[in-house]
C-alpha positions in Angstrom: 36.7 -83.6 -43.7 33.9 -82.9 -41.3 35.4 -80.0 -40.0 36.4 -78.6 -43.1 32.8 -78.8 -44.3 31.3 -77.2 -41.1 33.8 -74.6 -41.3 32.7 -73.7 -45.0 29.1 -73.8 -44.0 29.5 -71.7 -41.1 31.3 -69.1 -42.8 28.5 -68.9 -45.5 25.8 -68.6 -42.9 27.8 -65.8 -41.2 28.5 -64.0 -44.8 24.7 -64.3 -45.5 23.7 -63.0 -42.4 26.0 -60.0 -42.9 25.4 -59.4 -46.4 21.8 -60.6 -47.0 20.2 -61.5 -50.5 17.5 -63.2 -52.1 18.8 -66.8 -51.8 21.8 -68.3 -49.5 24.4 -67.8 -52.3 27.2 -67.4 -49.9 26.1 -70.6 -48.0 25.9 -72.7 -50.9 29.1 -71.4 -52.3 31.3 -71.6 -49.3 29.8 -75.1 -48.5 30.4 -76.6 -51.9 34.0 -74.7 -52.0 34.6 -76.7 -48.6 33.5 -80.0 -50.0 35.5 -79.8 -52.8 38.7 -78.8 -50.7 37.8 -81.8 -48.5 37.8 -84.0 -51.4 41.0 -82.7 -52.7 42.7 -83.2 -49.4 41.4 -86.6 -49.1 42.8 -87.7 -52.4 46.3 -86.2 -51.8 46.4 -88.1 -48.5 45.3 -91.4 -50.2 48.0 -90.8 -53.1 50.7 -90.1 -50.5 49.6 -93.6 -48.9 49.7 -95.3 -52.0 53.1 -94.0 -52.9 54.6 -95.2 -49.6 53.1 -98.8 -50.4 
């Protein structure tokens, strides 16, 4: 989970440095997307464990 969020934030920072704007929109969008992706992966794993039990 942490690696996914870190990579999303890193990608967002890189995009903000490459394409500057008023706010850090790329960082915000990429970080939130990474959090959603990490939670989705976590829920999938929990559901898979529940099905096996």
